[in-house]
N, C-alpha and C positions, 0 to 999 in steps of 0.2 A: 504493499499499500503506500502511496505517497504521501508526503506531508499534507496536501491539500485534501485528499481523500480522508485522511484521518481527521482533519479539521471539520469536514463535512459531516463525518459520521459522528463526531463529538457533538456538533452542532445539532443534528437531527435527534440524537438522544436527549439532549437537554431540552429542546423543544417539546419532544414527547412527554418528558417528565413534567415540565411547566404546564402543559395542557392537562395532564392528570392531577396535578395540584389544584389547577384552577377548577376542574370538575369537582374535585372534592370540597372545596372552599364554597362553591355554589350550593351543592347539596346540604352542606352544613349550615349555611345561611337559612336556606329553605326551612330546615327542621327547627332551628331556633325561633324562626318567625312563627311556624305553626304552633310551637310550644308556650309562646308568649301569648297567644290568642286564648282568652279565657272568658267566659260568659256564664250567666246564673239564669237557667232556664224559668226559676221561680220569679224572676223579676221581669218577666216578659208576659204581656197581656195575651191570653190565649182565648179562642172561641170556639166552642163545640160545633162540630159540622159532620155532614154525612156525605159520602161519594160512593162511587161504584163499587169500591172496596170495602165499604162499611164505615163505622165512626171513626173520626179523627179529630184533631185539634188543628186550628189555624191561626195565624198571627200575621198581621200587618202593622205591628207597633214600631213603625220606621224611625220616629224620633226619639226613641229609646236606645241609649248606648249599648245596653246588653243585646238588643235585637240587631244592630249594626254589626257588633261582635260576631254574634252568631251567623249572620249571613256571610261574613267575611269568612268564617271558619268553612261553612258550607261551600262557598265558592273554591276554598283551597282544596276542597275534597270532591271536587266535580258536581257539586250540587246535592250530594247525598251523604249521610253519615248516620251511624249509630252511636249514641252517648247516653250514659246513665239511664239505660232501660228504655230508651225512646229512639225510633227511626224517625230522622229528620229529612226533608227535602225542600228544594225550592221549586215552586211554580214556574211555568213558563214566562211569566210576566216579570220574573227576576225580583220581585219585591215581597212576595207573599211566601211564607214558610208553613209547611203542613208537618205534624209529629203524630206518632201513633205509637202506643205503648207495645213493646216486644213482648211476645208471650214466652 
């Protein structure tokens, strides 16, 4: 190998290492961000409702900081998640959340 080939090989290895570090940092930042999101379901105003799959509760308590944190958490999980014995989902309008007790 020539000196230039060695330099190119070392540079390639360094760039691959830095890309891996960057991917790790991005993943860690996302996990930290998700862990910081906390909300109290009992501080959100829920209304009883019934749909094609039976009874559930819904909320549009948008001015409530707890609701906003819940909505952000749901968006980070693709619009659906299970937490504290309830299944939560975001309706298509993006501002209504439903929840149903898990059996």
